[in-house]
N, C-alpha and C positions, 0 to 999 in steps of 0.2 A: 774496711780494714779495722780489725779489733786491736785495741791497745790495752795492755795490762801493765801496771807498775807495781812491783813488789815494794810496798811502802815500808816494810820492815827493813829492807835493804837500802832504800833510797836515803841519801844524806842531804837532799835539797841543795845540790850544787847549782842547779838551774841551767846547766848546759843544754838540756833538752828544750827549755823554753826559748833559748836563743836560736837553736837549730830549727825548731818547728813550733812557732807561736800559735799556729792554727789549732794545735792539740794540747800544748803544755803552757802553763803560766804559773808564776809565783804569786801567792796571795799576800795580803797585807802583813801577815805574820811570818813571811819568808818561807812558807811551806808550799810544796808542789801541789798543784791541782792539774787534772788532766781530763780530757774527754775519752770515754771508753771506746768510741767508734768515730772514725772520720772517713771521708771519701777516699777511695783508692787513688784519686787524682793527686793526693798529697803523699803518696807512698815514698817517694825519694826523700822528702823532708823527715818523715817519721823514721825511716831507716837510718838517716843521718843522726837523728836524735838518739836512737838506740846505740849507735856506734860511739857517740861521744860521751855517753853516760859513764862516769868514772867507776861506778860500781856495778855496771851492767844490770840495772834493775828494770829495764824496759823490755817487755816481751811483745812481739807482734804476731797476730794470728790472722786468720781469714775472716 
């Protein structure tokens, strides 16, 4: 599963890191970091992360 985050849109709220820590995390500077690809086994968590993003900056691909 491919994950893209529009970093120009992202406001570093961190809701995605709570919903799907397997792919999203906040660094020591409070900025979002993410993995570009994760196993399809985590699809539900990644979809939840995209849904809870306040600015809808997360895009999910195949």
